[in-house]
OpenMM code with the backbone's topology and positions (N, CA, C; nanometers):
from openmm import Vec3, app, unit

residues = "MET ASN THR PRO ASN LYS LEU THR ILE ALA ARG MET ILE LEU VAL PRO PHE LEU VAL ILE PHE MET LEU THR GLU TRP GLY GLY GLU ALA ASN ALA TYR ILE SER ALA GLY ILE PHE ILE ILE ALA SER ILE THR ASP TRP PHE ASP GLY TYR LEU ALA ARG LYS ASN ASN LEU VAL THR ASN PHE GLY LYS PHE LEU ASP PRO LEU ALA ASP LYS LEU LEU VAL CYS SER SER LEU ILE CYS LEU VAL GLU MET ASP MET LEU GLU ALA TRP ILE VAL ILE ILE ILE ILE ALA ARG GLU PHE ILE ILE SER GLY PHE ARG LEU ILE ALA VAL GLU ASN GLY ILE VAL ILE ALA ALA ASN TYR TRP GLY LYS PHE LYS THR VAL SER GLN MET VAL MET ILE ILE LEU LEU ILE LEU ASP PHE GLY GLY PHE PHE ASP VAL LEU GLU SER VAL PHE ILE GLY LEU SER LEU ALA LEU THR ILE ILE SER LEU LEU THR TYR ILE ILE GLN ASN LYS LYS VAL LEU SER MET GLN GLU".split()
positions = [
    Vec3(-1.7589, -1.1321, -1.6016),
    Vec3(-1.6206, -1.1125, -1.5631),
    Vec3(-1.5897, -1.2044, -1.4444),
    Vec3(-1.4791, -1.2791, -1.4560),
    Vec3(-1.4456, -1.3745, -1.3513),
    Vec3(-1.3688, -1.3078, -1.2357),
    Vec3(-1.3529, -1.3808, -1.1269),
    Vec3(-1.2894, -1.3267, -1.0060),
    Vec3(-1.1445, -1.2830, -1.0293),
    Vec3(-1.0614, -1.3622, -1.0978),
    Vec3(-0.9243, -1.3151, -1.1211),
    Vec3(-0.9192, -1.1802, -1.1946),
    Vec3(-1.0050, -1.1628, -1.2931),
    Vec3(-1.0066, -1.0359, -1.3666),
    Vec3(-1.0573, -0.9213, -1.2787),
    Vec3(-1.1510, -0.9501, -1.1914),
    Vec3(-1.1984, -0.8477, -1.0972),
    Vec3(-1.0858, -0.8061, -1.0024),
    Vec3(-1.0050, -0.9023, -0.9589),
    Vec3(-0.8912, -0.8706, -0.8719),
    Vec3(-0.7886, -0.7843, -0.9454),
    Vec3(-0.7674, -0.8135, -1.0728),
    Vec3(-0.6743, -0.7335, -1.1525),
    Vec3(-0.7242, -0.5899, -1.1636),
    Vec3(-0.8528, -0.5730, -1.1904),
    Vec3(-0.9108, -0.4388, -1.2000),
    Vec3(-0.9033, -0.3682, -1.0645),
    Vec3(-0.9289, -0.4421, -0.9570),
    Vec3(-0.9194, -0.3830, -0.8228),
    Vec3(-0.7770, -0.3317, -0.7978),
    Vec3(-0.6764, -0.4080, -0.8422),
    Vec3(-0.5371, -0.3648, -0.8263),
    Vec3(-0.5133, -0.2337, -0.9005),
    Vec3(-0.5684, -0.2220, -1.0188),
    Vec3(-0.5517, -0.0985, -1.0967),
    Vec3(-0.6220, 0.0187, -1.0276),
    Vec3(-0.7379, -0.0073, -0.9686),
    Vec3(-0.8122, 0.0983, -0.8987),
    Vec3(-0.7357, 0.1452, -0.7748),
    Vec3(-0.6612, 0.0553, -0.7108),
    Vec3(-0.5846, 0.0910, -0.5907),
    Vec3(-0.4660, 0.1841, -0.6207),
    Vec3(-0.4161, 0.1814, -0.7430),
    Vec3(-0.2951, 0.2591, -0.7764),
    Vec3(-0.3120, 0.4096, -0.7508),
    Vec3(-0.4188, 0.4748, -0.7964),
    Vec3(-0.4305, 0.6185, -0.7676),
    Vec3(-0.4362, 0.6487, -0.6176),
    Vec3(-0.5016, 0.5620, -0.5404),
    Vec3(-0.5071, 0.5822, -0.3958),
    Vec3(-0.3678, 0.5692, -0.3337),
    Vec3(-0.2925, 0.4728, -0.3830),
    Vec3(-0.1547, 0.4554, -0.3364),
    Vec3(-0.0735, 0.5817, -0.3631),
    Vec3(-0.0838, 0.6336, -0.4839),
    Vec3(-0.0090, 0.7543, -0.5210),
    Vec3(-0.0510, 0.8722, -0.4338),
    Vec3(-0.1795, 0.8884, -0.4139),
    Vec3(-0.2291, 0.9999, -0.3309),
    Vec3(-0.1717, 0.9917, -0.1894),
    Vec3(-0.1756, 0.8725, -0.1300),
    Vec3(-0.1262, 0.8606, 0.0072),
    Vec3(0.0261, 0.8695, 0.0148),
    Vec3(0.0942, 0.8282, -0.0915),
    Vec3(0.2402, 0.8399, -0.0899),
    Vec3(0.2859, 0.9848, -0.1047),
    Vec3(0.2112, 1.0644, -0.1824),
    Vec3(0.2595, 1.1981, -0.2181),
    Vec3(0.1884, 1.3131, -0.1465),
    Vec3(0.0889, 1.2815, -0.0651),
    Vec3(0.0182, 1.3883, 0.0069),
    Vec3(0.0212, 1.3583, 0.1565),
    Vec3(-0.0419, 1.4441, 0.2315),
    Vec3(-0.0505, 1.4250, 0.3770),
    Vec3(-0.1917, 1.3866, 0.4201),
    Vec3(-0.2709, 1.3292, 0.3284),
    Vec3(-0.4096, 1.2958, 0.3582),
    Vec3(-0.4238, 1.2074, 0.4810),
    Vec3(-0.3340, 1.1133, 0.4981),
    Vec3(-0.3446, 1.0205, 0.6104),
    Vec3(-0.2691, 1.0663, 0.7334),
    Vec3(-0.2137, 1.1874, 0.7269),
    Vec3(-0.1375, 1.2386, 0.8408),
    Vec3(-0.0185, 1.1508, 0.8720),
    Vec3(0.0024, 1.1268, 1.0004),
    Vec3(0.1173, 1.0466, 1.0431),
    Vec3(0.1057, 0.9002, 1.0006),
    Vec3(-0.0129, 0.8579, 0.9630),
    Vec3(-0.0339, 0.7184, 0.9216),
    Vec3(-0.0090, 0.6966, 0.7728),
    Vec3(0.0299, 0.8019, 0.7002),
    Vec3(0.0468, 0.7909, 0.5549),
    Vec3(0.1327, 0.6717, 0.5118),
    Vec3(0.2470, 0.6533, 0.5757),
    Vec3(0.3363, 0.5438, 0.5364),
    Vec3(0.2672, 0.4093, 0.5561),
    Vec3(0.1957, 0.3943, 0.6670),
    Vec3(0.1278, 0.2675, 0.6938),
    Vec3(0.0112, 0.2458, 0.5982),
    Vec3(-0.0620, 0.3519, 0.5678),
    Vec3(-0.1729, 0.3416, 0.4717),
    Vec3(-0.1170, 0.3060, 0.3341),
    Vec3(-0.0110, 0.3756, 0.2921),
    Vec3(0.0517, 0.3482, 0.1618),
    Vec3(0.1020, 0.2052, 0.1556),
    Vec3(0.1736, 0.1619, 0.2590),
    Vec3(0.2254, 0.0247, 0.2621),
    Vec3(0.1107, -0.0757, 0.2606),
    Vec3(0.0045, -0.0468, 0.3347),
    Vec3(-0.1115, -0.1360, 0.3364),
    Vec3(-0.1750, -0.1493, 0.1991),
    Vec3(-0.1931, -0.0367, 0.1322),
    Vec3(-0.2504, -0.0402, -0.0039),
    Vec3(-0.1589, -0.1199, -0.0962),
    Vec3(-0.0288, -0.0942, -0.0883),
    Vec3(0.0663, -0.1646, -0.1753),
    Vec3(0.0646, -0.3147, -0.1474),
    Vec3(0.0627, -0.3519, -0.0206),
    Vec3(0.0628, -0.4939, 0.0152),
    Vec3(-0.0654, -0.5618, -0.0327),
    Vec3(-0.1794, -0.4982, -0.0117),
    Vec3(-0.3071, -0.5546, -0.0586),
    Vec3(-0.3047, -0.5716, -0.2106),
    Vec3(-0.2570, -0.4692, -0.2810),
    Vec3(-0.2497, -0.4769, -0.4275),
    Vec3(-0.1541, -0.5886, -0.4704),
    Vec3(-0.0425, -0.6025, -0.4001),
    Vec3(0.0540, -0.7077, -0.4333),
    Vec3(-0.0051, -0.8464, -0.4101),
    Vec3(-0.0813, -0.8604, -0.3045),
    Vec3(-0.1450, -0.9891, -0.2765),
    Vec3(-0.2461, -1.0231, -0.3849),
    Vec3(-0.3196, -0.9233, -0.4341),
    Vec3(-0.4155, -0.9518, -0.5426),
    Vec3(-0.3423, -1.0012, -0.6665),
    Vec3(-0.2189, -0.9535, -0.6871),
    Vec3(-0.1387, -0.9985, -0.8012),
    Vec3(-0.1151, -1.1488, -0.7925),
    Vec3(-0.0726, -1.1944, -0.6759),
    Vec3(-0.0489, -1.3379, -0.6582),
    Vec3(-0.1810, -1.4145, -0.6659),
    Vec3(-0.2824, -1.3637, -0.5974),
    Vec3(-0.4084, -1.4354, -0.5827),
    Vec3(-0.4828, -1.4482, -0.7153),
    Vec3(-0.4811, -1.3424, -0.7986),
    Vec3(-0.5554, -1.3538, -0.9250),
    Vec3(-0.4922, -1.4577, -1.0169),
    Vec3(-0.3594, -1.4630, -1.0182),
    Vec3(-0.2912, -1.5632, -1.0996),
    Vec3(-0.3181, -1.7043, -1.0497),
    Vec3(-0.3133, -1.7210, -0.9188),
    Vec3(-0.3398, -1.8513, -0.8582),
    Vec3(-0.4806, -1.8988, -0.8928),
    Vec3(-0.5798, -1.8117, -0.8730),
    Vec3(-0.7192, -1.8489, -0.9018),
    Vec3(-0.7409, -1.8785, -1.0501),
    Vec3(-0.6796, -1.7977, -1.1353),
    Vec3(-0.6981, -1.8178, -1.2795),
    Vec3(-0.6430, -1.9536, -1.3231),
    Vec3(-0.5243, -1.9891, -1.2733),
    Vec3(-0.4651, -2.1180, -1.3117),
    Vec3(-0.5383, -2.2355, -1.2460),
    Vec3(-0.5687, -2.2223, -1.1181),
    Vec3(-0.6313, -2.3321, -1.0430),
    Vec3(-0.7696, -2.3654, -1.0974),
    Vec3(-0.8464, -2.2627, -1.1309),
    Vec3(-0.9848, -2.2830, -1.1751),
    Vec3(-1.0021, -2.2736, -1.3259),
    Vec3(-0.8913, -2.2773, -1.3973),
    Vec3(-0.8938, -2.2694, -1.5439),
    Vec3(-0.9740, -2.1479, -1.5916),
    Vec3(-0.9413, -2.0312, -1.5321),
    Vec3(-1.0102, -1.9071, -1.5656),
    Vec3(-0.9185, -1.8085, -1.6384),
    Vec3(-0.8153, -1.8600, -1.7024),
    Vec3(-0.7222, -1.7741, -1.7761),
    Vec3(-0.7948, -1.7200, -1.8992),
    Vec3(-0.7944, -1.5875, -1.9142),
    Vec3(-0.8610, -1.5228, -2.0281),
    Vec3(-0.7625, -1.4312, -2.0997),
    Vec3(-0.7941, -1.3972, -2.2230),
    Vec3(-0.7105, -1.3017, -2.2964),
    Vec3(-0.7110, -1.1658, -2.2259),
    Vec3(-0.8269, -1.1292, -2.1721),
    Vec3(-0.8390, -1.0054, -2.0964),
    Vec3(-0.7391, -1.0052, -1.9811),
    Vec3(-0.7348, -1.1136, -1.9058),
    Vec3(-0.6433, -1.1258, -1.7934),
    Vec3(-0.4976, -1.1296, -1.8365),
    Vec3(-0.4693, -1.1998, -1.9463),
    Vec3(-0.3318, -1.2072, -1.9973),
    Vec3(-0.2797, -1.0684, -2.0337),
    Vec3(-0.3686, -0.9842, -2.0839),
    Vec3(-0.3291, -0.8485, -2.1222),
    Vec3(-0.3245, -0.7553, -2.0017),
    Vec3(-0.4320, -0.7584, -1.9208),
    Vec3(-0.4465, -0.6589, -1.8146),
    Vec3(-0.3615, -0.6874, -1.6909),
    Vec3(-0.3395, -0.8152, -1.6568),
    Vec3(-0.2637, -0.8471, -1.5359),
    Vec3(-0.1219, -0.7883, -1.5395),
    Vec3(-0.0447, -0.8105, -1.6454),
    Vec3(0.0903, -0.7508, -1.6470),
    Vec3(0.0853, -0.5978, -1.6487),
    Vec3(-0.0168, -0.5417, -1.7127),
    Vec3(-0.0308, -0.3962, -1.7150),
    Vec3(-0.0571, -0.3435, -1.5732),
    Vec3(-0.1456, -0.4110, -1.4997),
    Vec3(-0.1750, -0.3709, -1.3620),
    Vec3(-0.0494, -0.3809, -1.2754),
    Vec3(0.0290, -0.4871, -1.2958),
    Vec3(0.1537, -0.5036, -1.2200),
    Vec3(0.2495, -0.3885, -1.2473),
    Vec3(0.2654, -0.3549, -1.3733),
    Vec3(0.3568, -0.2463, -1.4110),
    Vec3(0.3089, -0.1125, -1.3555),
    Vec3(0.1781, -0.0877, -1.3611),
    Vec3(0.1234, 0.0360, -1.3044),
    Vec3(0.1518, 0.0453, -1.1550),
    Vec3(0.1305, -0.0633, -1.0843),
    Vec3(0.1517, -0.0654, -0.9398),
    Vec3(0.2985, -0.0387, -0.9054),
    Vec3(0.3878, -0.1152, -0.9643),
    Vec3(0.5300, -0.1040, -0.9305),
    Vec3(0.5886, 0.0269, -0.9817),
    Vec3(0.5633, 0.0614, -1.1069),
    Vec3(0.6224, 0.1833, -1.1637),
    Vec3(0.5702, 0.3090, -1.0944),
    Vec3(0.4414, 0.3128, -1.0634),
    Vec3(0.3856, 0.4284, -0.9919),
    Vec3(0.4518, 0.4440, -0.8561),
    Vec3(0.4675, 0.3333, -0.7858),
    Vec3(0.5321, 0.3368, -0.6544),
    Vec3(0.6761, 0.3854, -0.6647),
    Vec3(0.7486, 0.3341, -0.7628),
    Vec3(0.8885, 0.3727, -0.7801),
    Vec3(0.9016, 0.5217, -0.8116),
    Vec3(0.8144, 0.5713, -0.8979),
    Vec3(0.8183, 0.7139, -0.9332),
    Vec3(0.7866, 0.7992, -0.8108),
    Vec3(0.6906, 0.7560, -0.7305),
    Vec3(0.6600, 0.8278, -0.6055),
    Vec3(0.7810, 0.8287, -0.5127),
    Vec3(0.8511, 0.7164, -0.5047),
    Vec3(0.9691, 0.7091, -0.4176),
    Vec3(1.0798, 0.8028, -0.4648),
    Vec3(1.0909, 0.8241, -0.5960),
    Vec3(1.1871, 0.9230, -0.6476),
    Vec3(1.1432, 1.0626, -0.6041),
    Vec3(1.0151, 1.0918, -0.6208),
    Vec3(0.9608, 1.2219, -0.5814),
    Vec3(0.9818, 1.2476, -0.4324),
    Vec3(0.9776, 1.1425, -0.3538),
    Vec3(0.9940, 1.1536, -0.2086),
    Vec3(1.1417, 1.1512, -0.1667),
    Vec3(1.2332, 1.1501, -0.2639),
    Vec3(1.3781, 1.1427, -0.2388),
    Vec3(1.4186, 1.0184, -0.1596),
    Vec3(1.3522, 0.9077, -0.1874),
    Vec3(1.3835, 0.7829, -0.1183),
    Vec3(1.4513, 0.6822, -0.2106),
    Vec3(1.4576, 0.7151, -0.3391),
    Vec3(1.5170, 0.6253, -0.4381),
    Vec3(1.5752, 0.7105, -0.5498),
    Vec3(1.6917, 0.6704, -0.5959),
    Vec3(1.7578, 0.7443, -0.7037),
    Vec3(1.6845, 0.7231, -0.8367),
    Vec3(1.6720, 0.8299, -0.9135),
    Vec3(1.6003, 0.8233, -1.0414),
    Vec3(1.6646, 0.7240, -1.1379),
    Vec3(1.7979, 0.7161, -1.1401),
    Vec3(1.8647, 0.6265, -1.2355),
    Vec3(1.8270, 0.4808, -1.2109),
    Vec3(1.8022, 0.4442, -1.0863),
    Vec3(1.7610, 0.3074, -1.0542),
    Vec3(1.6216, 0.2810, -1.1113),
    Vec3(1.5335, 0.3771, -1.0926),
    Vec3(1.3967, 0.3635, -1.1421),
    Vec3(1.3956, 0.3607, -1.2954),
    Vec3(1.4799, 0.4401, -1.3575),
    Vec3(1.4876, 0.4404, -1.5039),
    Vec3(1.5291, 0.3036, -1.5556),
    Vec3(1.6269, 0.2407, -1.4919),
    Vec3(1.6704, 0.1070, -1.5340),
    Vec3(1.5567, 0.0067, -1.5172),
    Vec3(1.4878, 0.0124, -1.4042),
    Vec3(1.3778, -0.0816, -1.3787),
    Vec3(1.2649, -0.0617, -1.4793),
    Vec3(1.2258, 0.0625, -1.5029),
    Vec3(1.1161, 0.0892, -1.5973),
    Vec3(1.1589, 0.0571, -1.7405),
    Vec3(1.2831, 0.0868, -1.7754),
    Vec3(1.3329, 0.0546, -1.9099),
    Vec3(1.3245, -0.0958, -1.9353),
    Vec3(1.3598, -0.1742, -1.8352),
    Vec3(1.3512, -0.3200, -1.8485),
    Vec3(1.2073, -0.3620, -1.8781),
    Vec3(1.1122, -0.3001, -1.8099),
    Vec3(0.9715, -0.3344, -1.8320),
    Vec3(0.9285, -0.3022, -1.9750),
    Vec3(0.9708, -0.1857, -2.0258),
    Vec3(0.9382, -0.1496, -2.1640),
    Vec3(1.0042, -0.2452, -2.2633),
    Vec3(1.1294, -0.2789, -2.2394),
    Vec3(1.2014, -0.3683, -2.3305),
    Vec3(1.1343, -0.5046, -2.3354),
    Vec3(1.1025, -0.5612, -2.2185),
    Vec3(1.0387, -0.6936, -2.2152),
    Vec3(0.8999, -0.6882, -2.2773),
    Vec3(0.8248, -0.5811, -2.2523),
    Vec3(0.6910, -0.5684, -2.3131),
    Vec3(0.7016, -0.5632, -2.4654),
    Vec3(0.7955, -0.4856, -2.5144),
    Vec3(0.8178, -0.4784, -2.6593),
    Vec3(0.8606, -0.6125, -2.7160),
    Vec3(0.9492, -0.6779, -2.6446),
    Vec3(0.9980, -0.8096, -2.6848),
    Vec3(0.8818, -0.9083, -2.6939),
    Vec3(0.7921, -0.9037, -2.5955),
    Vec3(0.6766, -0.9941, -2.5957),
    Vec3(0.5817, -0.9626, -2.7111),
    Vec3(0.5658, -0.8346, -2.7441),
    Vec3(0.4800, -0.7976, -2.8580),
    Vec3(0.5352, -0.8534, -2.9888),
    Vec3(0.6655, -0.8410, -3.0061),
    Vec3(0.7298, -0.8967, -3.1270),
    Vec3(0.7087, -1.0477, -3.1312),
    Vec3(0.7250, -1.1130, -3.0170),
    Vec3(0.7081, -1.2582, -3.0107),
    Vec3(0.5661, -1.2987, -3.0471),
    Vec3(0.4666, -1.2273, -2.9919),
    Vec3(0.3263, -1.2593, -3.0201),
    Vec3(0.2974, -1.2455, -3.1687),
    Vec3(0.3518, -1.1416, -3.2313),
    Vec3(0.3329, -1.1234, -3.3757),
    Vec3(0.3861, -1.2413, -3.4549),
    Vec3(0.4831, -1.3135, -3.3970),
    Vec3(0.5428, -1.4293, -3.4630),
    Vec3(0.4906, -1.5617, -3.4070),
    Vec3(0.3806, -1.5539, -3.3304),
    Vec3(0.3178, -1.6744, -3.2789),
    Vec3(0.3905, -1.7396, -3.1627),
    Vec3(0.4732, -1.6630, -3.0942),
    Vec3(0.5497, -1.7165, -2.9813),
    Vec3(0.5010, -1.6496, -2.8532),
    Vec3(0.4779, -1.7293, -2.7510),
    Vec3(0.4396, -1.6764, -2.6208),
    Vec3(0.5606, -1.6866, -2.5290),
    Vec3(0.6006, -1.5743, -2.4741),
    Vec3(0.7135, -1.5731, -2.3800),
    Vec3(0.6551, -1.5719, -2.2395),
    Vec3(0.6694, -1.6839, -2.1717),
    Vec3(0.6169, -1.6958, -2.0358),
    Vec3(0.7148, -1.6331, -1.9374),
    Vec3(0.6612, -1.5966, -1.8227),
    Vec3(0.7465, -1.5443, -1.7165),
    Vec3(0.8391, -1.6561, -1.6693),
    Vec3(0.9631, -1.6193, -1.6356),
    Vec3(1.0558, -1.7184, -1.5819),
    Vec3(1.0843, -1.6859, -1.4350),
    Vec3(1.1611, -1.7718, -1.3716),
    Vec3(1.1875, -1.7528, -1.2287),
    Vec3(1.2640, -1.6244, -1.1999),
    Vec3(1.3553, -1.5860, -1.2887),
    Vec3(1.4295, -1.4614, -1.2663),
    Vec3(1.3340, -1.3432, -1.2613),
    Vec3(1.2346, -1.3429, -1.3501),
    Vec3(1.1351, -1.2360, -1.3511),
    Vec3(1.0510, -1.2369, -1.2242),
    Vec3(1.0184, -1.3564, -1.1761),
    Vec3(0.9394, -1.3665, -1.0527),
    Vec3(1.0217, -1.3202, -0.9318),
    Vec3(1.1492, -1.3600, -0.9267),
    Vec3(1.2373, -1.3149, -0.8181),
    Vec3(1.2524, -1.1633, -0.8212),
    Vec3(1.2646, -1.1096, -0.9430),
    Vec3(1.2770, -0.9641, -0.9607),
    Vec3(1.1549, -0.8944, -0.9034),
    Vec3(1.0369, -0.9448, -0.9361),
    Vec3(0.9129, -0.8834, -0.8896),
    Vec3(0.9032, -0.8870, -0.7370),
    Vec3(0.9328, -1.0015, -0.6778),
    Vec3(0.9263, -1.0131, -0.5317),
    Vec3(1.0269, -0.9179, -0.4663),
    Vec3(1.1496, -0.9141, -0.5186),
    Vec3(1.2510, -0.8256, -0.4579),
    Vec3(1.2093, -0.6795, -0.4696),
    Vec3(1.1500, -0.6415, -0.5827),
    Vec3(1.1039, -0.5036, -0.5996),
    Vec3(0.9906, -0.4721, -0.5022),
    Vec3(0.9000, -0.5657, -0.4845),
    Vec3(0.7877, -0.5415, -0.3937),
    Vec3(0.8358, -0.5279, -0.2492),
    Vec3(0.9288, -0.6128, -0.2078),
    Vec3(0.9850, -0.6011, -0.0728),
    Vec3(1.0586, -0.4679, -0.0595),
    Vec3(1.1366, -0.4323, -0.1604),
    Vec3(1.2099, -0.3049, -0.1588),
    Vec3(1.1132, -0.1880, -0.1426),
    Vec3(1.0064, -0.1880, -0.2190),
    Vec3(0.9089, -0.0788, -0.2144),
    Vec3(0.8453, -0.0695, -0.0757),
    Vec3(0.8078, -0.1833, -0.0191),
    Vec3(0.7469, -0.1829, 0.1150),
    Vec3(0.8453, -0.1270, 0.2176),
    Vec3(0.9704, -0.1729, 0.2123),
    Vec3(1.0714, -0.1233, 0.3070),
    Vec3(1.0920, 0.0271, 0.2927),
    Vec3(1.0983, 0.0751, 0.1684),
    Vec3(1.1200, 0.2179, 0.1460),
    Vec3(0.9999, 0.3010, 0.1904),
    Vec3(0.8802, 0.2520, 0.1645),
    Vec3(0.7604, 0.3258, 0.2069),
    Vec3(0.7577, 0.3384, 0.3595),
    Vec3(0.7844, 0.2272, 0.4275),
    Vec3(0.7769, 0.2280, 0.5743),
    Vec3(0.8947, 0.3025, 0.6375),
    Vec3(1.0118, 0.2968, 0.5751),
    Vec3(1.1300, 0.3732, 0.6168),
    Vec3(1.1490, 0.3749, 0.7689),
    Vec3(1.1675, 0.2565, 0.8264),
    Vec3(1.1822, 0.2436, 0.9712),
    Vec3(1.3149, 0.2979, 1.0244),
    Vec3(1.4153, 0.3092, 0.9370),
    Vec3(1.5460, 0.3579, 0.9816),
    Vec3(1.6255, 0.2488, 1.0514),
    Vec3(1.7424, 0.2866, 1.1045),
    Vec3(1.8286, 0.1920, 1.1755),
    Vec3(1.8702, 0.0767, 1.0872),
    Vec3(1.8557, -0.0453, 1.1409),
    Vec3(1.8922, -0.1667, 1.0675),
    Vec3(1.8169, -0.1770, 0.9348),
    Vec3(1.6964, -0.1237, 0.9320),
    Vec3(1.6155, -0.1318, 0.8103),
    Vec3(1.6773, -0.0531, 0.6949),
    Vec3(1.7590, 0.0476, 0.7260),
    Vec3(1.8317, 0.1188, 0.6200),
    Vec3(1.9239, 0.0237, 0.5452),
    Vec3(1.9855, -0.0683, 0.6193),
    Vec3(2.0720, -0.1694, 0.5575),
    Vec3(1.9876, -0.2615, 0.4699),
    Vec3(1.8741, -0.3061, 0.5212),
    Vec3(1.7841, -0.3917, 0.4426),
    Vec3(1.7367, -0.3210, 0.3164),
    Vec3(1.7026, -0.1926, 0.3294),
    Vec3(1.6609, -0.1157, 0.2122),
    Vec3(1.7706, -0.1177, 0.1069),
    Vec3(1.8944, -0.0904, 0.1485),
    Vec3(2.0071, -0.0887, 0.0544),
    Vec3(2.0277, -0.2257, -0.0099),
    Vec3(2.0161, -0.3309, 0.0692),
    Vec3(2.0312, -0.4667, 0.0164),
    Vec3(1.9247, -0.4939, -0.0897),
    Vec3(1.8000, -0.4574, -0.0598),
    Vec3(1.6924, -0.4858, -0.1548),
    Vec3(1.6964, -0.3941, -0.2775),
    Vec3(1.7486, -0.2736, -0.2623),
    Vec3(1.7680, -0.1881, -0.3803),
    Vec3(1.8698, -0.2538, -0.4729),
    Vec3(1.9827, -0.2958, -0.4167),
    Vec3(2.0859, -0.3621, -0.4974),
    Vec3(2.0366, -0.4921, -0.5571),
    Vec3(1.9660, -0.5724, -0.4774),
    Vec3(1.9128, -0.6995, -0.5251),
    Vec3(1.8116, -0.6768, -0.6369),
    Vec3(1.7227, -0.5802, -0.6188),
    Vec3(1.6217, -0.5503, -0.7212),
    Vec3(1.6867, -0.5064, -0.8516),
    Vec3(1.7880, -0.4225, -0.8397),
    Vec3(1.8584, -0.3747, -0.9590),
    Vec3(1.9288, -0.4907, -1.0295),
    Vec3(1.9982, -0.5748, -0.9520),
    Vec3(2.0682, -0.6891, -1.0107),
    Vec3(1.9704, -0.7849, -1.0776),
    Vec3(1.8600, -0.8174, -1.0086),
    Vec3(1.7622, -0.9102, -1.0662),
    Vec3(1.6901, -0.8502, -1.1865),
    Vec3(1.6745, -0.7193, -1.1879),
    Vec3(1.6158, -0.6526, -1.3051),
    Vec3(1.7038, -0.6764, -1.4271),
    Vec3(1.8327, -0.6572, -1.4111),
    Vec3(1.9269, -0.6741, -1.5225),
    Vec3(1.9402, -0.8217, -1.5605),
    Vec3(1.9532, -0.9098, -1.4605),
    Vec3(1.9659, -1.0532, -1.4875),
    Vec3(1.8426, -1.1053, -1.5599),
    Vec3(1.7231, -1.0653, -1.5131),
    Vec3(1.6009, -1.1156, -1.5768),
    Vec3(1.5883, -1.0634, -1.7194),
    Vec3(1.6297, -0.9400, -1.7433),
    Vec3(1.6276, -0.8857, -1.8801),
    Vec3(1.7186, -0.9678, -1.9709),
    Vec3(1.8425, -0.9877, -1.9273),
    Vec3(1.9384, -1.0635, -2.0089),
    Vec3(1.8908, -1.2070, -2.0299),
    Vec3(1.8335, -1.2674, -1.9273),
    Vec3(1.7833, -1.4041, -1.9389),
    Vec3(1.6709, -1.4133, -2.0411),
    Vec3(1.5751, -1.3206, -2.0353),
    Vec3(1.4659, -1.3201, -2.1335),
    Vec3(1.5205, -1.3086, -2.2755),
    Vec3(1.6137, -1.2184, -2.2949),
    Vec3(1.6674, -1.1974, -2.4299),
    Vec3(1.7460, -1.3188, -2.4772),
    Vec3(1.8318, -1.3725, -2.3923),
    Vec3(1.9128, -1.4889, -2.4316),
    Vec3(1.8245, -1.6103, -2.4595),
    Vec3(1.7286, -1.6363, -2.3722),
    Vec3(1.6416, -1.7528, -2.3895),
    Vec3(1.5494, -1.7393, -2.5103),
    Vec3(1.5265, -1.6177, -2.5549),
    Vec3(1.4311, -1.5954, -2.6645),
    Vec3(1.4940, -1.5197, -2.7805),
    Vec3(1.6241, -1.5392, -2.8016),
    Vec3(1.6935, -1.4648, -2.9078),
    Vec3(1.6377, -1.4955, -3.0462),
    Vec3(1.5698, -1.6092, -3.0595),
    Vec3(1.5092, -1.6414, -3.1889),
    Vec3(1.4065, -1.5364, -3.2312),
    Vec3(1.3432, -1.4717, -3.1325),
    Vec3(1.2458, -1.3656, -3.1612),
    Vec3(1.3146, -1.2505, -3.2319),
    Vec3(1.4341, -1.2158, -3.1869),
    Vec3(1.5081, -1.1076, -3.2509),
    Vec3(1.5516, -1.1447, -3.3915),
    Vec3(1.5899, -1.2694, -3.4133),
    Vec3(1.6346, -1.3101, -3.5462),
    Vec3(1.5199, -1.3122, -3.6468),
    Vec3(1.3952, -1.3192, -3.6003),
    Vec3(1.2791, -1.3167, -3.6893),
    Vec3(1.2561, -1.1783, -3.7471),
    Vec3(1.3161, -1.0758, -3.6889),
    Vec3(1.2950, -0.9384, -3.7326),
    Vec3(1.3961, -0.8935, -3.8367),
    Vec3(1.4896, -0.9796, -3.8723),
    Vec3(1.5935, -0.9416, -3.9694),
    Vec3(1.5443, -0.9488, -4.1111),
] * unit.nanometer
topology = app.Topology()
chain = topology.addChain("A")
for resn in residues:
    res = topology.addResidue(resn, chain)
    for name in ("N", "CA", "C"):
        topology.addAtom(name, app.Element.getBySymbol(name[0]), res)
């Protein structure tokens, strides 16, 4: 098993710890900082495993499958915890998670037809905005940061919808293959 794949697995292993610290009082007053630290470390592994895989020509089918799954587990678990903590509205999380299911399904249909749908910049911007939003919400500093939280919630929601529409429009041929 290569290093990028080990980083992907490490990210998946971090998810239960993130959930525990977000939803319990195990870390006491440091819970928010521990949760944010775990999330940030996991997010960095996301960038780093992709970088290493491309740079060192270590891209594997295992990584192609597991990396997006690990990303979805990390982000979706965090978002669901934030709903449970009354820090994020459920309807926002439903839209974000629905987009992930739609794109995953879309990619499965494409693969069945021999088409690979690569990530585009809108999807990357969406991911970064969601990660910043999650970190801000976990830390919940208050004051000016409440404004930043609101900005990143709106930005994340907008980029979620834009990236979904962009994927579908750019790859509408995949849908026409199913007729």
